[in-house]
N, C-alpha and C positions, 0 to 999 in steps of 0.2 A: 369455325374459327377463321376460315379463309375469307370471310366477309370483312374481317378487320384489316384495313390497309396498314402497311408498315409506316412507321414514322418517316416523315418526309419534310425537308426544309421549305417546300413550296406550300405547305398547308397553312391556311390563315385561320387560326382558331376562333370560333365563336361559340355561344352557348349551346346551339343546337348540335354542332359537331361534338362538343364536349359531352353532352348528355347521351348522344348516340354511342360515343366511345365507351362510356360507362356501361350502358345497357348491353352492348355487344360483348364487352369483356366479362361481365357477370354471367351472361348466358353461356359463354364458351370458355370459362376459366380453366376447366379441367380439374383433375383431382389434386388434392393437397398431398405433398410428398414428405414433408418434414416429420421425422419420427418422434420429435419431442411434443408434437401436438396430438392430443387424443381426438378420437372421432367426433366428439361433441363440439370441438372448436374448428372443425374443418370448414364449415360454411362461413364462419366469421373470418377465418384466415383468407378465404377466397375473396370475400368482399373487401377486406382491408387492403389486400395486395392490388386489386383492381383500382381502388381509390388512389392508392399510392402511385401506381403506374401512370394513371391519367393526370394527376397533378404534376408529376415529373415531366410528362410530355408537354403540358401547358407551359411549364417553366422554360423548357428548352426552346419552344417555338416563340415565346415572347421575349426571350433573352433577358437582358438587364434593363429593358425599357420600362421605367416606372410608370410612365403615362399609359402605355399600352396595357400594363398589368392592371392598373386601377380601372381603366375603361372596361376591360374584360370582366372584372369582378362586378362592376356596376351592371353590366349587361346580364350576367347570371342572376343577380339579385332582381333585376327588372323582370326577367322571364318567370321567376318564382316557381321553378319546378326542379325536381331531382329524379333519379331513376325509379323512385317509389311513388311518384305522383306529385301533387301540388305541395309547394314549400313556401307558404305565405310568410313565415317568420324569417326566411332567408338563411336557414341553417347551412345549406350547401355553400352559399356565398361567404358566410362567416368562416367555414372550414377552409375555403380557398384563400381568403384574406389572411388568415393566420399562417397557413402553410407557405404562401408566397411572400410573406413579410420578411423572411430571412432566408439566406442561402446556406446557413450553417446549422440548420436543424439536424440533430442526430436521427438515425433511422428509428431509434426507440421513440424519439419525440414525435416523428411523423405517424408512427403506428398508434401512439397514445392519442394524438389529435383525431385520427380517423375513428378510433373507438369512441371518443367523446362525442363526435358528430353523430355516430350511430345511436348512442344513448339518448341524444337530444331528439331523435326521430323514431325511437324504438316502437312507438305506437303505430307507425306506418310501415314497419318492416314486415316482410312475409314471415310466417310462423317459424320456419326453419332458421332464418337469420336471427329472429328474436330469441329463440331457444339457445342458439349458439352464443349469442351475446350474454345472455343470463348465465350460461355455464362459465364463461370467462370471468364475469364479475364474481361468481362464487369462488373460482380459483384464486382471484386476487385477494378476496377478503377472508376466506376460510381455510385456504391451503397454502400457507407461505412456503412450504417445502416444494410445491409444484409451480409457484408463481414465476420464478426466474426461468425455469425450463420452458414453460408455456410462452412467456414473453419473448424469449430468444427464438423460439420456433416461429412466432408470429412475425418477428422482424426479418428472419431469414426468408420466409415465404414472400414478404413484401419486396425484399431485395431481388428475389428471383424473377420479378416482373419488370424491372427497370430497363431502360435503354432499348426498348422494343422487344424484350424477351417474350412479352405476352403474345405478340403476334407470331414470334418464331415458334412457340410451342404448337401452334395450330398447323404449322408447316411440317412438323416432324411427327411421323407416325410411331406408335409404340413398336419397338423391335419385337418381332414374332419368333425369331430364332437367333441362336448365337452365331455370330460370324466375326472374324477378326476385324479390328478397327484399322483399316488400311488407309493408303494415301487418298483414295477416292472419298472415303468417309471424312477424312481430315479436310479435304477440299470443300466438301459439301457443308461441313460445319463452318468453315471460314466464310464461305459465300452467304450462308444464312445470317451470320453476324453482320455482314456488309449490307444485305437487304434490310434487315430489321432496323438498322441505323440510318436508313435513307440514302445509302450510297451504293446500292447494288448496281445501278445503271453505270456508274463510274467504273466499278471493278469489272463488270462484264465487257465494257468497251475497251479496256486496256489490253485484252488478249493474253494476259499472263496467267499461268496456272499457279495458285498459291502454294501447292504442295511441293513445287520445285525449288522452294526457297528455304533457307535456314530459319530457325525460330525467331531470331531478331529481325531478319528481313521480312518474315511473314507479318509481323506486326507493323513494320514500316510500310509495307504494301497497304495494310488496312488504314494506317494513319494518314497516308497521302490521300486516300479516297475520302476519308472524313473531312480533311481540309478542303478538298476540291468541292465537296457537296455542300458544306455548311459555312465555311469561313467567308466565302464570297457574299453571303447574305448577312454577314455580321452576326451570325448565330453559332458561336463555338459550341461543339458538342461536349457535354460533360463526361470526360473520360473516366471519372471515378465510378460512373454507372456500369462500366464495362470491366471492372477489375476481376469479377468472377463470372462474367457472361459465358465464356467458353466452358466453364465447369458446369454451370447449370444446363447448358445444351448437351454436354457430354453425357449427362445422365440419361438423355433420351436416345443416345446412339447405342447400337449393339456392340458387343465384343465377344471374344472367344469364350470367356468364362461366364457362366449363367448368373453370377452374382456381381457382375460389373457395376450395376447401378447402386448396389449397397456400398461398394468401396467409394464411388464418387459422392454418394450422399454423406459418407463418413468425412470426406474432405470438406464438404460444404458445412457440416454441422460442427466439426471439431476444428476450431480455429487454429489451435496449436499444431494439429497435423498438417493443415494447409501451409502454415508458416514455416514448418520444417522443410517443406519442399520449396517454398517461395524464397527462402534465404539463399538458394543457389541461383537466383535470377541472373546474376552477373558471372556465373561460373560457366565452365565448358559443358558441352552436351553430355559428356561422360559423367561428370559430377552430378548433373541434373538427373540423369538416368539412375545413378546409384541411389540418390535420395528418394526417387520414386519407388524403387524396389524395396528400400529399407522401410518406407512407410507402408507399402503393401504387406511386408512381413509383420510389421507391428499390428496392422489391422487384423491379420490372421491369428495373432496371439490373443486378441481381446475376447473375453468370454461372450460379450453381447453379439459378436460376429462369428461365433464358432460354427453356426449353421450356414454361414455365407462366405466361406473362405474363397479367395480368388487366386488364380494362376494365369498369367498372361504369356503370350508368345513373345520371343525377343523382338522381332520386327514390329509387332503390335505395340510393345512398350515404348519404342522410339516415337511412334506416331502419337501415342497418348501423351507423352511428355511434351511434344510440340503443341498439342492441343491445350494442355494445362497452361503452358506459358504463352499462349496466344492472348495476350492481354497488354494493357498499357505499361509503360515503364514505371517501376516501383517508386523511384524518387519523384518522378513527374506527378504521380498520384498523391504523394505526401504533400508536395507543393500546392497542388490543386485544392486539396482539402483545407490547407491552411489559408490559401488565398480567398476561399469562400467565406471566411469568418466575417461576422458583422462589423467587427472593429475596424476592418480595412475599408468598409463602405462608409462608416461614420467618420473615419479620419483618412480620407483619400490622400494619396500622394506619399504615404510612408514608404521608405526605401525597402527593397526586398530583403535587406538584412533582418528586418523584423520577423520574417518567416523562419529564420535560421534555427532558433532554439527548438521549436516543435519538430522541424524536419530532422534535426540531429537526434532528438529523442526517439523518433520513429525509426530512424536508420539504425541507431544503436540497439533498439529493442528487437528489430528483425534480424540483423546480421550478427549481433553480439559485439560488433565494433564497426567503426566507420571504415569500410573497405576502400582501397584506392579507387576502384571503379565508382563506388557510391560518392566518394568525395569529388571525383571529376564531374559526375552528373549534378551534384549539388551546385557546384560552381557554374555549370552551364545553365541550369534552370533558374538560379537566382541572380546570375550575372555578377558574381562576386569574384574577387581575386582569391586564388587558392591560399595565399598567405593569411587572408582574413579568416577563412574557414579553419585553417590549421591552428591559428591563435585561439580561436574560440574553443576548439577541441581541447587544446592544451590547458585552458584556463579552468576547466571543470572536471571533477573526478568521475562524474557519471559518463563522460564521453571517453572513448579510447580509440586510438588508431592502430592498436596492436591486436592480433587475433586473440580471441577468447576461447576458453575451454568449452567442450560440449556440455559439461555439467558445471555449473557455477555454485559455489558455496560461499555465502556471505557471512562473515563473522562480525558481530557488533563489537566495536571497541570503545563504546561510551563509558562514562565513569563507572556506572553501576556494574557493567559487565567486566571492566578492567579489574575492579576490586574483587569481583567474585571469581576470578581465575581465567579471564579471556586469553592472556598470553600463553598459559599452559594449553588451552584449547587450540589455539592457532598452531602451536608446535606439534600437538598430537595430529592435527590434520596434515601438516607438512610431512610428518613421518609416514602417515598412512598412504599418501599419494606420492611420496618421494620427490617433493618439489617445495620451493619456498613460496613466499607470499607473491601473488599475482603471476606466478609461473604455472605453466600447464604441466601437470604430472601424469601419473598413471591413470588409465581409463579415461583420459581426456578431461580430468577434473582440474579445475582452477579455483583456488580460494582467495577471496578478496576481503580485506578488513574494511568495514564500512563504519560511518558515523552512526550515532544513536538511531535506532529504529523506533524509539518512542514506546517500547514495551519493557520498561525497566523492571517490572515486577517478575519477568521471566528470566532475569539475568543469571548466568550468562546465556546469551541466545544466539542461535544460528538460523539463517534463512536459506532455504534451498527451494527453488521454484516459487510457488506462492504460499509456502507453509513456513511457519516459525517453529523451531525446535527449542523449547525453553529448558532452563536448569540443566544444561548439558555439562558433562564431566569428560575429562580426557579419555577415560575408559569406554565412554559411549561412542567415541568417534569411529572405530573400525566397523561397528555394526551399522552406523549411519551411512558410512561410505559404501558398504556392501549393498544396502537397500537402494541407495541412489543409483548405483551402477546396474544392478540386476533388475530393479523395478519389482513390482509385485510378482510373486511366484504363483502363476495361475495354474500350475500343475497341482497345487494344493486345492482340494475341492472347496474348502471353506472360503478361501480367498476368491476362488472362481465364482462362488455363489454370491458373495458380498458385492462383487463388481456387477454381476448380472442384475441383481436387485436394484442397484443404484441407477441403472440405465433403463429398466423396464418402466413403462407407464403403468399406473395403478390398474387400468382396465385391460391391459394386455397380458398375454401369456407367452412364455418363452417357447421356442421351437425345440424339438428333440435334438440333442447333441450327444456325441459320444462320451463327453466328460461327465454327463449326468445319466448314467445307465445303472439301473438297479441290480444289486447282487442279492440282498436279502431284505425282508421287511418284517419288523416286529410290531404288532399292534398290542399295546399294553394298557388295560383298563386302569384308570386312576386309583382304584381301590386296591391295586396289586402291583404298585410300581417298585416295591422293594422285595427282596428275597428271590428265590428261584421261580422263574416263570414256566408255565406249562409249555410243552413242545408245540401245542397247536397255536401258541401266540405268534410263532414265526411262520411266515409264508415264503417258502423257497421256490414255489412254482412260478413266481413273477420275475425270475431272473431274466435280465436282458430287456425289461420294459424301460421306456424312457421316464425320467422324473421331470415333471413340468412345474415351473414356478410362475406365479403372477406377480405383478408389480406391488401388490399389497402384502406379499409374503406368503401367500397360499401355496401349498404343495399338493401336486396331483400325480397320481400314477394310474394310467388307463387300466381298466379291468378290475379296479377295487370298488366294491360297493355298488349301489344302484340308486335310481331316483335322480332328483335335481342335483344332489351333491355327489354324483358318481365320480369316483376317482379322487375326491378330495380327502387328504389325510389330516389336514389341519393347517395351522399357521406356523411357519418356521420360527424356532427359538434360537436366535442368532448368538446369544451369549452362553449357550449351553457348552459345557466342556465334556466332550464324548471320549470314551476310552474303551479299550478292550482288555480282557483279562482271561486267564485260564480258570475254568470252573470244573468242579468234580463231575458235574452232569453233562458238560459239553466242552469240547476242546477249546473253542473260542466263544466267549460271551461278550456282549457289549452293554455298556451302561452310560449314564450321563449324570452330571451334576449341574444344578441350576444356581449359579451365583448371582448375587445382587450387584449393584453398581460399585460396591466396596470390596467385592471378592468374598463376601460371607455366603456360605451355602444356605439357600432357602428351600431347596428341594432336591430330590434325587430320583432317578429312573433306573430300574433293573440293577440295583446295587445290593450286594449281600448285606444281611443285617449284622453289621459289625459295630454299630452304635445305635443308641436309642433314638427314637424319633424326636424326643424332646430336645436332644442336642442340636438338631437342625433348626427347630422352631424357636429355640431359646434366644434370649437377647444377645448372648455371646456365643453364637454358634461357631462351628469350625470354618476355616478358610480353605479355599482351593488354591493349590500351588502347582504349577507346571514347571518342571526343571528337567532339562536334557531329554525332552520328549516323554517324561513320565509324569503321571498325575498323582498328587498327594493330597491328603487331608491334614491340615494343621490344627491341632487342638491344644488345650492347655496341658494335656497329658503327653503330647508328643506328636510325631508325624507318622501318618499311616499311608502306606503305598497301596494304591488302588489298581493301577494298571498302566498300559501304554497309551499315550494320546493318539486318538484315531480321528484325523481330520477328514477322512472319507465317510464319516458317519454323521448324518444330520438328524436333528430332533424336531418333530412337529407336534403341536399340541392342539387338541380340539376340546370341546366341552367335557367329553367323557373319557378320553383316552389320550395316550401319547403314542407316537409312531417313531420307532427307531429305524431310520432309512440308511441301510448300508449300501454304499455305492461301490462299483467296481474300483478296486484299490488304485490310488494315484500316489505319485511321489510328492514329497515336500511336507513340511510341518509348519503350520501357521505360527507366526509370532503371537504369543499369548498376551493379551492386554494386561497391564499391571493395574491393580485396583488400589486407589488411595485409601489409607487407613481412616482418614477423616476428610470431610468435605471442607475445602478451604473457603473462607468467607471472601466474597468478592469485594472490590474497593467501594462498591455502591451499597454495602450493607447499611441498614438503618442506623446501627450504633456508630458506624463510621461517619455518617452524615450529621448525626445529632449534634456534635460539638462544633460544627462549622457555621459560618455565616454565609449561607449559599444564596447570594443575591443574584449573581450573574448566571450561575449554573442552573438555578431553579426558575429562572424567568421564563414564563410561558411554556412551562414543561408539563405536558400532558400526553399520555399515549406515546406516540413516536414523534418527537418534536422535529425530526428530520423530514417528516411529511408535512406539507404546507397546510393541509386541512386541520390536522391535529394542532399545529403551531398556532394557526389563526383562531381555532376554537378556544385556546387558552389565553387569548389576548395578543398574540403575535401580530405584528404589522399595524396594530391599532395606533401607535404613535405616528406612523406615516399618514394615516387617514386624518388624524387630528391636526397635525402640522400643516397639511394641505387644505384644511378647512372643510373636510368632507364629513364631519360629524356634527355639523350644526354650529360650530364656533368659528371665529374669525381665523383666517389663514395666518400662520406665523410668518413673520419676516425673518430673513436670514440672520439679521442682527440679534433677534430674540433667541434663536437657537444657539448661536455662539455664546451669548451672555449666559444662557442656562448651563452650558457645558463649562464655562469658566467659573461660574458660581459653585459648581459641584466640586471644584478643586480636583478634577480628573487629571491625572498625569499619565504620560505614555507608558504602556505596559511592556514595551519591547525591551526595556533595560535602562535607557537613559533617564527616564522619569521627567521628561520635559512637559511643562504644562500644556495640555491639549488645547485649551481655549485660546491661548496665545497663538499657537500654530494655525488653528482654524481661522482666526481673525486675519492673520497675515495672508493666507490664501484667499480669503474672501475679498480683501482689499487689492490683491494683486491684479495687475493688468497684463494680459498676454501680449508680448512683443514678438512679432514674427520677424525672423531674420532670414537672410538670403539662403543659408544652408539648410533651413528647415524643409523637410519633405512636405509636411502638411502645413498649409497656410491659414487654416481656420483659427480664429482667436478663441480657443477653448481652454478649459481647465480639466485636469485629470486627478484621479485618486488612485493610490496604490495601497493595498492592504498586505502587509508583510506577514506571511505565514511560513516563512522559511526558517524555522527555529533551528539554528545550527548548534546550539549549546548542547553538548552531551548531557543526558539526564533530564532534558526538558521535553515535555509532550503536552503542554497546555493547548497550543494552537491545533495540534492534531485532534485532540478530543473535541474542541469547539467546532472545528470544521466538520468532523465526522458526526457529532451528535447534535450540534446546534447551528447548522449552516445558515438557516433562515435568520437567526439572531444576528449573525455577522452581516448578512445582506441587508437587514433592516437598518443596522447602524450605518452601513455605507450609503444607503439611499438617503437617510437623514443628513449625512455629511454632504452629499451631493446637493441637496436642497440648500444647505447652509452656505456652501462656498461657491455654488454655481458650476459644478463639474458636469461634463458631458459623458465621460466614460470612466470606469473603474477597472483595475486589474488586481487580481488576487494572486500573489506569488507564493506558491506552495512547494514544499519539498517533494521531489520525485518519489522518495521512499514511501510517502503517505498515499499509496495507490487506492486503498479502500476509502480513505477520506476524500480523495479527489473525485471518486465516482459519486459519493454522496453529495458533494458540492455541485457537481454537474447536474445531478437530478434536481437539486434545489433551485439552481438557476433556471432550468426549464420550467419548473412549477411556478416560479415567480413571474416568468415571462407570460405563461398562460393566464395568470391572474391579472396581468396588466401592471404588475409592480416594477417591471423592468422593460425597457424598450422605448419606443417613441410615444410621447404623450402619456406619461406614467399616470395610471388611474384616471385617464381621461382629461388630465390637466394639460391644455394645449401649451406647447412650447417647453414642457418639462421632459426632456429626453435624457435618459440615463440607462446605461446597461453595464454589465460586468463581464470580463473575460478572465479566464484562468491561464496563468503561465506557470510552467513547471520549473523548479530549480534543478540544478544539475550538480549539486554537491560542492558548492564553494561557500565556505563560512564567511568569507569577506563580502559575499553578496548581500549580507545583512546590513552592511554599511550604507548610509543614506544615499550616497552617490553611486556606489557600486551596484546597488539593486536596480537602479534606473538603467545602467549600462547592460546588466544581465537581461532585463526585459527587452531592451532594444536589439539584442543579439550580438552584443560586443563582449569582449573579455571582462570579467567581473573585477574591475580595478577602481578604487576610489579616485576621483578626479581632483587633483590638487588645485587649490585656490579657485574652485568652481563656484559660481553663484549658488545661493541657496535654492533648494528644490521649490520653495514657495515662489521663486522668481522665474527660474528656468530649470525644470525637472525633466520628467519623461518626455522624450521627443521635443524638448524645448518649450514645453508648456508649464505654466504654474501647476505644481503637483502637491497634493496633500498626501503625506506618507504617515501612516499609523499602523500599529500592530493589530493583528486580528482580534486579540483580546480587548484592545482599546475600543474598537468598533462594537464589540459585543456589549460593552458597558453603556453605549449611547441610548438604546431603547429603555434601559432601566432608569437612567437619569430623567429622560423626558416623560416617562410614564409615572414615576413616583415623585419627581421634583428634585431640584438641585439641593435644596436645604436639607431634605431628608437624607439624600445621598452623602452630602458632605459630613453630616453628623455621624456617619458610620466610622469615619477615619480619624486622622490626627489633624491638627490645625493646618498642616501644609500638604497632606495627602488624603484626599477624600475617597470614600468607598471601600471596596474590598480588593484583594489580590488573590489570584489563583496560583497556587504553587503545585508543581509536580514533585511528589515525594517518592524517593527510592532509597535503597540502602538497607540498613539493619533494623528498621522499624518493622513491627508485626504486620501492618497493612500498608500497602503502597498504592499510589494513585493520585488523583487530584484532590487537593485540599483548598477550599476557599475560606479565607478569614479576613476580617476587616483590618485595615492598617492600625497598628498599635498593639495587636496581640503579639505573642512571642513564639520563639522556637520551642520552648517548653510546652506551650499550648498545642503546637502542631504534633509534637511527639506524643502527647496524651491522646489527641484525636486519632492518631495512627495506632493506638493500642499499646504504646510503650516500645521498649527495645526488645528484640527477639531473645528468647531463652538462650543462655549460654554466651551472649554477647555483652560487651560493655562499651558504652558510648565514649568516643574520643573526640569527635568533631563533626564538622559538616562542610561539604563542598557546596558553596552557594553561588548562584549567578553564573554558572558555567565557567569556562576558562577565563573570562574577563572578570570574574568575581574574585573569590578568595577561598582558601582552605583555612577554616577557622577552628581553633581549639575550643571545646565547650566544657573542659574540666580544669581543675586546679585553679590557678589565678585567673583563667579566662571563663570560669563558670558563669560570671555575670552576663555573658553574651546570651546564655539561654533565656534570660529574662529581660533582654533589651528589646524595646518596642520595635516591631518590624515596620519600618518605612524607609523611603529612599535616603533621607538626610541622616537619620540616626546611624544607619549602617555605613554610609559614606564616612561619617566621622569616626567609626570604629575601624576603618581601614579596609572595608569590604564594599560590596555593592550588591543590591538585590538582583540586579540583572533582570532577565526575563522571568525568573521565578523557579529555577530548577534547584532542588534541594536533594543532595545525596548524603545521608548520614553515614559516617564511617566509624568503625569500631577500633578497639585497641589493637586488634590483630592486623589491621590494615597498615600498609607501609606508605607513609605520607611522602617520603622522599621519592620513592618509585612512582607514586602518583604524579608528583610534580614533574618528574622526568617524562612520564607519559604525555603530559600536556605540552611540554616543550617540543616533542616530536610532532604532535598534532598541530601546534601553532606554526611551526616551521613549514609543515606541509600545506597549511591553509593560507600562508602569507602570499599576497599577490606579487611580491618581489620588487615593488616600486621603491620602497624605502630600505636601504641597506641596514639601517639600525634595527628594523623589525626582522627582516629575512635572515641576515647574518647574525644578528644579536640573539635571536631565539636558538639558532643552531649552536652558537657559542655557549649559551647557557646549558644546552644538552651535553656538550663535550665536558664541561666542568663537572656537571652532575655525574657523568659516567666515571670520571676520575674518583669522585667521592664514593660512589657505589662500589667501585672495585677495590676499595680499601687503600687508596693512594692519596687521599685528600689531606689537605693541610689548611692552615689559617688563611694563606693567600688565596686559596680557592673560594673560601667564604667571602673574603673581601671582593674577589672578582665577581661573584654572583651579585652582590649588592651594586657594584659599579655597572655591570652589564644591565641590570634592571633599570638604573637611571638612564643609561644610554638609549635603551629601547624606548623608554617613555618619552624622553626629550627629542629623539630623532625621528619619531613616526608621525605621519601626517594625518592619519585617520583615527577615529575613536577606538577601533579594534586594535590597531598597532600600539597605541599608547598604553593599553592594558595588557599587552601580550606577556609581560613579565610577571603579572600578578600571581600566577600559580606558584612561582618560585619565591618571590619576595614575601608573599603571605605565609607560605610554609616556613620560611626562615623566621618570620616574626612570631608566628603562633606555635610552631613546633621546633624550637631550637634543639631540644633534646634528641629528636629524631636524626638530625644532622650529626650531632655529637656522637651518637651511637655508631654511625658509619666512620666518622673521623677516628674513633678509638680503634678501628680495625687496621690502622696504619701501623705496621710493626716498628717503624722507626720513631714513633712519637715519644718525646721526652716530657718531663713535667713542664718545662718551659713552653714546649709546643702546645701542651694541653691548655695552659693559661692563655696563650695567644689565640687558640681556637675559641675559647670562651669569650675573649675580647671581640673577635670577629663576629661571633654570634650575638654580640651586643648584650652579653650577660654580665660583663665586668668592665671596669674603667681602669685604664693604665695610670699609674702614678710614677712621676719621674723620680729617679734617685739623683740627688744633687750633691756635688762636692764643692767646698769653698763657700764664699759669701761675697756679696757686693759685686764689684766688677769681675772678680775672679770666679764667680759662680759658674759651674759647669755641670751639664747633665751627663752623667756617666753610666746610667743604667735605668732600669724600670722595675717596678714592683706591682704585684696584684694581690688583692685580698678577696678570697672567696668567703662570703658571709655564710653564717650557719644555716639560715633558712634556704639559701640558694643551693648549698651543698645537699641539704635534705631533699629538696625538690628534684635535683638532677639524679640523685641516687634512686629515688622512688620511680622517676620516669624511666630510667635505664632498666630497673628491675621489672617494670611493667612490660617493656618491650622484650626483655629476655625471656619472658614466659612463653612467647610465641616464636622463638628462634631456636635452631638446633644448638647443641652444646658448644660447638666450635665458633658460634657467632654471638655468644653471650659476652657482654662488655662491662658489667657492673664491677666485677673483681678487678679488671684492668684499670678502670677509673679510680677505684679506691687505692690501688697500688701506686698509681702515678701521684695521687694526692698524699700518700703516706698515712692513710687513715684505715682504721678497722671499721667494720660495718656499724658497730655500736657507737663509734665516735662521729659518724656522719650526722651533721645537724647539731652536734654538741659543742663543737669549737670551730673557730675560723681557721682557714688555711692561707698562709701567705707564701708567695713565691717572689724572690728578688734576685736580680743578677746585674752585674756591671760589665761593661764592655772592656775588653783588654786594651791597655794603653797603646 
C-alpha cells in the first residue's frame, strides 16, 4: 500500500495515472470491515470503494474546470483500457462522465453507478469479483429484507476511502496489542490526515504539535494547512470528504480496551449514535466527554455488542473525544453540501439565502433546535444578517430557537385525529410528563402538536422517533412514555434475542455471551409434545454451555448431537409463548403455546392434557392471553390458567422435534404482542378499488411503480419519448402540448381549480426580464410543483410522491417542454420523510436514464432537471407567492400587489406553479388524448379527482373518481359508515373549505355532483380534496374552534384582518362554548367572518373564516345547543339567538298609522317545521352528552311547549319597548 502516493495538489491527472491508481488501490485495498456486508460481498465492496475514491480524487484535482474534465474523459476514452484490460466500448469513460457530470450525487448514487459499470464489464472481471457482483444482484432482487443493509454497508465502505483515506490505511499497521490512546497517538492520527490530504509538508514545516491545542484549534490547524496547500492552486479541498475521516482512522488505532474497534465501528455504522455525540459539537469539552461516555454505555447495553463491551481510561477518553471531533465545522459542511447542488451550477449567481432552508433543516435535525452558536455560524458561512436568519426561523414551525427535549413526542392535531380524541391524548401526555405543550417535562420529554401526518387511518396518531403509534387512547400514554424513557428491556431474554437476530447477518453466528447461557435443555419429539415427558427428555448436564444463534434464526448448543448438524437444535420460534408451571412429577415444568398471527393457539409443547387436541386444531380454537405475567387459555367455556410467563425460555423447532431451551434466569418480562381479532382490509383492497375511476392512480402501474424499470415497462415516460419525436413520429410543438392540456379541461388540483391550460399558455408566452436586483441574470423559466399539502386530512400528494414519483416527474418534464423551463423544484412537506426518500431515488433513476439533466434523452439544447425543497411547517407557504419566498429562503409571506408568477416568480423568473396531482395528470392526458380525458368529467371540469378520505367510513385512504360523481358514491366505495356511527356531515377542502351538513334539509349535498363550480355555488369548495366524514357524536362547534386556533397560528401576520380576526373568532367561540353566549356573539361571528374575508390580501386569508361561517350556516342547531347553556337566557333571548342564526326573521310591531306610525317592538314566529327540526337536532346531540349538558327540555320550556306539541303548532314571541 505504501506504493500509493497520497493525494497532492501538484498531481496532473492523466489516464495512465488514473489507471495505475485504480490497479494499486485494488491490489492493496485491505479487508472490508463493515459488519453489514456478508463475506460474499467483500470483493465487490473493495472494488466499488476504490472506484469511488479514484473518481473523487480526479474531481478534486480537476476542480470545477469543465474543459479539463471533458478533456480528461476524452483521453480515457481514447486510451480504451480499464484495470481489467481492454475497454473498446468505453465503459470506464462512460462511468467517469456520469460521475463527474454533477457535484451533488449522493453516496448511494455513486455506489449504484459503480455497480452498473461493473455489470457492463462483468465478462472481463476476475472470478471473485464476478461472484461477488452476482451475490449482490441476488440480494437486490431476491432478499429485500437484506437489501437496505447491504447497500448501506457498500456506501459506508466507499465513504471510508474518500479524501485520501485509501492511502492512509496503508500507513497504519493493525494494532497488535492494547495500549491507551494517548497524545502521541492523537498526534499521529492528525498528521496522517494532513499527509493523506496533500498538506503534510505544510504541517511538518510549521513546527507546531497538534496535540498541544484544543479540539477547535486542532481543526483550525488542519484547515489552515489545507488552505495553504490547495487554495493557492485554485483547487479547494472538499471538506465534506473529511467529516468522518478521523473516525475511520481511529478504528485502526489501538486503545486500552480490546474491543475498541467494535465501538468505533458502531459509531460509523449507526448514524444516530454518531449524531448523538456530534450534537455536542459547539458544546464544552466536558459536555462532549459526557456524551461520549453515554454512547459507550449505550453500546455496552446492546445485545449485538454483549461480547465486545468497552471500558476506557479517563485520560484516554479525552484524547478519543478530541479525535472524534477532529473534523470540519458542522455548519460549514451543511453549507458545502448545499452549495454542491446542481441547481446552483445551472442558475449561477443566486444569493446565499437560497441555501438557508436546507441548512436550517439540517441544523434543526442535528441539534434539536437552532442553537445560538449554530445561528452565528450560519450567518458567517452564508454572509447573512442575523435578523434575516431569525425571521426565517420564526416564520416556520419546523424551526425553533428554543432548546428541545431529549425525547420528542409529536401529536397529530389534524381534523381526523382531533375528532377522534387528540385533545384528550395531549392532556394525558401533559399529565404523564408534568409539562404543557412544547415545554420540557419529566425525563427530558417534550410533546409538540403537529399538523397532519397524512396517516389519517391511524387517528389519533402519535409519532416518536421514526415510528407512528396509531389508534392511541389516553390510557395508553403512561405505558408509551415508559417505553420511550427506558427503551427496550434487554435484561429480558426474549427482547435480547430479538435484537440480536435483527443485527446478525444470515450467514453469521453470534458469539458466546453471558446473557445466553444454558440452564436446562428439553428435547421433545413431535409425537410426544403434550402430556408428561420422560425424565430423559431433559438434559441437565449441559448447564453453563453457551447458546449460539445465527442470522437465519438457527439455535446451536455445543456438545449436542454429531455430524454436519452438530449442535443445531432447530430454528427459533419467535412467537412462542413459553411458561412454567408446577407439576406433580417435577417441581418446575416448562411448556409453550404456539399462537398464529391472530392469537389463536395452533400448537402446544409439553402442556398437560387439559383439553382435547381437536380444540387446538379446530376453526375456533382457544386464544392465548398473557395478563400480569400469567399465561391463560381463553375458550368459549372460560379462561384456563396455565402458568407463569417465562421469557428466559426459548423454543426451537426442527423437522422431528422441539427443543425447550431454558436459559439462566433473567429479569424482566417482555411486553406480549396483542393479536387482532380480524385482519383489517387495507385501503388498496380490490373491492375498495372496484368502484373508483382510477385513471391517475393506475397509470403505468406494474410491480413497484416507484422503480423506474417497472414504471417504464408499464408505459411510463412513453409520452416524453413521443412528444420529443423519438418514437418515429413528428416532434410536438410546445403549442400543441398546451392545446392538448387546455382541451382536456384540466383544472389545478391544488384547490383553486384554475384552468391549467391557460396558466401554461401564459408561461409559454412569458418573456424573462432580468432586473438589477436579480442574482441570476440568465433569461430562463422555472417550474414549481407544490407538494406541501398543509390541509389537515389531506394526503394525496404524499401518496403520489411516495408511490408514483416518476409519474409526477414525467408530468414536470412534459411541462418543461411545453413552457421552455430550465429547472423544476418540488416543494414537499418535511413530515413526509419516507416519500422524500422515494422521490430522491426516482430523481437519481431518471437522471441515470437521461430523462433529467443536460440534453434530455439526447435532444441537444433540452436541459431540464428537478430539485427537492423541504417545507418547514407553514400553511401559508401554499399561497402562490409565499411558496416562492419559502423556496428562496425568505419568510413565508404572501407578497402583496406582486406581479403574477407567470411574469416574475421564483428568483424573478417566469414560473409555472402547479400542484403535484396536476402534474401527475399530464402523462394520462397526452397518452390517452384530451377528448377521452375531458369525457370523464363535467362540461367545465375534465378528468378525475383524487380525494383523501378519513373519518367514520369503514375504509379510509385515497379514492379517485371522475368529476360529476357524488359524496354518496365515495361513502359507498369506502364501505359505508362504521358500525355504531351515524353520518352528520363532512369537512371538505381543509380549513379553507367548509364543514357541511349531509342530513336533514342538507341531505341533497350527498347527491350533488362533485366539481369545483357546483360546490362553490353550495357555499363550499373542493379544495385540494381532503374529506373527513363526521358523525353525530362529533362536536362541530369545537371543531370550528379548533380551526380558528390553527388558522391564527398559521397566519403570516401581514393582514390584521386575518391574524386578529381569526383570534377574535376564537374568543367569541370560547364564550359560547363556556355557556355564556348570546345573540350578539352570533352576530359578531358573522361580522368577523366578513371582515376577515374583505380585509385579507391572499387567497388563504380570504377563506380563513370558512370553518366558522360554514358551521353557522350548516349546523345552526349545534350553536343553539351551546347557547341554551346560558342560565340567563329568556324566551326573548332565545328568539333573538334564532334570528342571529338566520333561522327566523324579525317582524316590527307598529303603533299608529300614517305619519304617526311608530315601531314600538318586534315579534317572531317559529314555524312548525322549524320547531320540529330544532327539537330533533337537539335530541340527537343530547344522546351524546352527559345529563347536565342536555338542552332539549330547556328549549321546550323557553318555548312553552311540551314534547308532543313540537311541530304541531307555531310559537310566537312579541314584545314592545317601554315608552
